[in-house]
C-alpha positions in Angstrom: 42.1 -10.7 -7.8 40.0 -11.8 -9.8 39.8 -15.2 -11.2 40.3 -16.4 -15.2 38.5 -18.9 -16.7 41.0 -20.4 -19.3 38.9 -22.4 -21.4 40.2 -25.1 -23.4 43.3 -25.5 -20.7 45.7 -28.0 -20.9 48.1 -30.2 -19.8 50.7 -30.0 -22.4 53.5 -27.7 -21.7 53.8 -26.9 -25.3 50.3 -25.3 -25.5 49.3 -21.8 -25.3 47.0 -22.1 -23.1 48.8 -23.9 -20.8 51.7 -20.8 -21.2 49.4 -18.8 -20.2 48.1 -20.3 -17.5 51.7 -20.2 -15.8 52.2 -16.5 -16.7 48.8 -15.7 -14.9 50.0 -17.8 -12.2 53.5 -16.1 -11.6 51.5 -12.9 -12.0 49.0 -13.8 -8.7 46.1 -14.4 -10.5 43.5 -17.4 -9.7 42.9 -19.6 -12.5 40.0 -21.6 -13.3 41.3 -24.3 -15.8 38.0 -25.1 -18.1 38.6 -28.3 -20.2 36.6 -31.6 -21.3 38.5 -33.9 -18.8 38.3 -31.3 -16.2 41.5 -32.1 -15.0 43.4 -29.9 -12.3 46.7 -28.4 -14.2 49.4 -26.6 -12.8 47.4 -27.2 -9.5 44.7 -25.7 -10.1 41.4 -27.1 -9.9 39.9 -27.9 -13.4 36.6 -27.9 -14.8 34.8 -29.9 -16.9 32.5 -26.6 -17.8 32.3 -23.0 -16.7 29.4 -23.9 -15.1 30.8 -26.0 -13.2 33.1 -23.4 -11.3 31.0 -22.0 -8.5 32.8 -18.8 -8.1 32.4 -15.4 -10.0 35.0 -14.7 -13.2 36.5 -11.6 -14.3 37.9 -12.8 -17.5 37.5 -16.0 -19.7 40.1 -16.1 -22.0 39.7 -18.5 -25.0 42.1 -21.1 -26.4 39.3 -23.5 -28.6 38.9 -23.1 -32.0 36.5 -20.5 -33.1 34.3 -23.0 -34.4 34.2 -25.0 -30.8 33.3 -21.1 -29.7 29.9 -21.2 -30.4 29.2 -24.4 -28.0 30.6 -21.7 -24.7 28.5 -18.8 -25.4 25.6 -19.1 -22.9 27.6 -20.5 -20.3 30.0 -17.7 -20.7 26.9 -15.1 -20.8 25.8 -17.3 -17.6 28.6 -16.2 -15.4 28.3 -12.7 -16.7 32.5 -11.9 -16.7 34.3 -7.9 -16.9 36.0 -9.4 -20.3 36.0 -12.4 -23.0 39.7 -12.9 -24.6 39.5 -13.9 -28.7 43.4 -15.4 -28.3 44.3 -15.8 -32.2 42.3 -18.4 -33.6 39.4 -18.4 -31.2 37.6 -15.0 -33.1 34.6 -15.8 -33.8 32.1 -12.3 -35.0 28.8 -13.8 -33.4 29.9 -14.9 -30.4 31.7 -11.8 -29.8 28.3 -9.8 -30.6 26.1 -11.6 -28.0 28.4 -11.1 -25.3 28.6 -7.2 -26.3 24.9 -6.9 -26.6 25.0 -7.9 -22.8 28.0 -5.4 -21.7 30.4 -7.7 -21.5 34.1 -6.4 -23.3 35.4 -8.1 -26.0 38.8 -8.1 -27.1 40.6 -9.7 -29.8 44.2 -10.0 -28.7 46.9 -12.4 -27.2 46.6 -13.1 -23.8 50.6 -13.9 -23.6 51.3 -10.4 -25.0 48.8 -8.8 -22.9 51.0 -10.0 -19.7 54.3 -9.7 -21.2 53.6 -6.1 -22.1 51.8 -5.2 -19.0 48.1 -4.6 -20.5 46.3 -7.6 -18.9 
């Protein structure tokens, strides 16, 4: 399976990013937690930036406020994932346009719902 980067990963169990990571890992997806602290989350090695992760990423799922999305656009473009998921509250039209211009699929969707319904 291909790696899924969670930008906005959290150690806090009540956060949606944490729930998504748990569900992804339960389904066998390799997960790359990205957060300012770069801490390991749920046993997966964390990184403070997507650029610090040395491997390839298939999917980036965003769990940061829409105003912060612009700050990760260039790093995402350099990683060139197959797709980017804008979870509720992360929507950013300019970022979406940039990703699509580079041939990256974008979805305005909820990773948790996608996993629960078999659409991930």
